[in-house]
C-alpha positions in Angstrom: 9.9 -81.1 -146.4 12.2 -82.2 -149.1 9.6 -84.4 -150.2 6.8 -81.8 -150.4 9.1 -79.6 -152.6 9.7 -82.6 -154.9 6.0 -83.4 -155.1 4.9 -79.6 -155.9 8.1 -79.6 -158.6 6.4 -82.8 -160.1 2.8 -81.3 -160.2 4.0 -78.3 -161.6 6.1 -80.0 -164.5 3.1 -82.3 -165.2 0.7 -79.3 -165.3 3.0 -77.5 -167.7 3.3 -80.4 -169.9 -0.5 -80.7 -170.0 -0.8 -77.2 -170.7 1.7 -77.5 -173.5 -0.3 -80.4 -174.9 -3.4 -78.4 -174.7 -1.8 -75.5 -176.6 -0.7 -77.9 -179.4 -4.0 -79.4 -179.8 -5.8 -76.0 -179.7 -3.6 -74.8 -182.5 -4.3 -77.9 -184.3 -8.1 -77.6 -183.8 -7.7 -73.8 -184.7 -6.2 -74.7 -188.1 -9.0 -77.1 -188.9 -11.5 -74.7 -188.0 -10.1 -72.2 -190.4 -9.7 -74.6 -193.1 -13.5 -75.6 -192.7 -14.4 -71.9 -192.6 -12.7 -71.5 -195.8 -14.2 -74.6 -197.2 -17.8 -73.4 -196.3 -17.1 -70.0 -197.8 -16.0 -71.5 -201.0 -19.1 -73.8 -201.1 -21.3 -70.8 -200.5 -19.7 -69.0 -203.6 -20.2 -72.0 -205.6 -23.8 -72.4 -204.8 -24.5 -68.7 -205.6 -22.7 -69.0 -209.0 -24.6 -72.1 -209.6 -27.9 -70.7 -208.8 -27.2 -67.6 -211.1 -26.3 -70.0 -214.0 -29.6 -72.1 -213.4 -31.7 -68.8 -213.3 -30.2 -67.7 -216.6 -30.7 -71.3 -218.1 -34.4 -71.2 -217.0 -34.8 -67.8 -218.6 -33.2 -69.1 -221.9 -35.6 -72.2 -221.8 -38.5 -69.9 -221.4 -37.5 -67.8 -224.4 -36.8 -70.9 -226.4 -40.3 -72.2 -225.5 -42.0 -69.1 -226.4 -40.3 -69.1 -229.9 -41.4 -72.6 -230.4 -45.0 -72.1 -229.3 -45.2 -69.0 -231.9 -43.6 -71.4 -234.6 -46.1 -74.2 -233.8 -49.0 -71.6 -233.9 -47.9 -70.4 -237.4 -47.7 -74.3 -238.5 -51.1 -74.8 -237.1 -52.4 -71.7 -239.0 -50.7 -72.9 -242.1 -52.2 -76.3 -241.8 -55.9 -74.9 -241.3 -55.4 -72.8 -244.4 -54.9 -76.0 -246.4 -51.7 -75.1 -248.2 -50.7 -78.5 -249.2 -48.0 -77.5 -251.6 -46.0 -76.0 -248.7 -46.3 -79.2 -246.8 -45.1 -81.4 -249.7 -42.1 -79.0 -250.1 -41.4 -79.3 -246.4 -41.4 -83.0 -246.2 -39.2 -83.1 -249.4 -36.7 -80.8 -247.7 -36.6 -83.1 -244.6 -36.2 -86.1 -246.7 -33.5 -84.3 -248.5 -31.7 -83.1 -245.4 -32.0 -86.9 -243.8 -30.4 -88.3 -247.1 -27.4 -85.9 -246.8 -27.0 -86.4 -243.3 -27.1 -90.2 -243.9 -24.4 -89.8 -246.7 -22.3 -87.8 -244.5 -22.3 -90.4 -241.9 -22.2 -93.4 -244.1 -19.1 -92.5 -246.4 -17.2 -90.5 -243.9 
């Protein structure tokens, strides 16, 4: 009878130790799950922000492309009209800007 009592106590102690160990592991796992959830929420927020920025940048590029198309249309119209003096002035202006930039870079 005494042995049965000791065996039962040992089993209860072992079961209690296993239960405590499971409790500790469960708390550690719970902390990791909370951290992972927080990280996934932060990633989702960042993705939404980046998508909004990309949409805005796409709109800006579309606007710039439209402006450039309008400018190129005007230049084509100017070319077809045969205003050679304007082209000479434009080329001289570009050469002047290039020379000024070269001096700034060279002698800085």
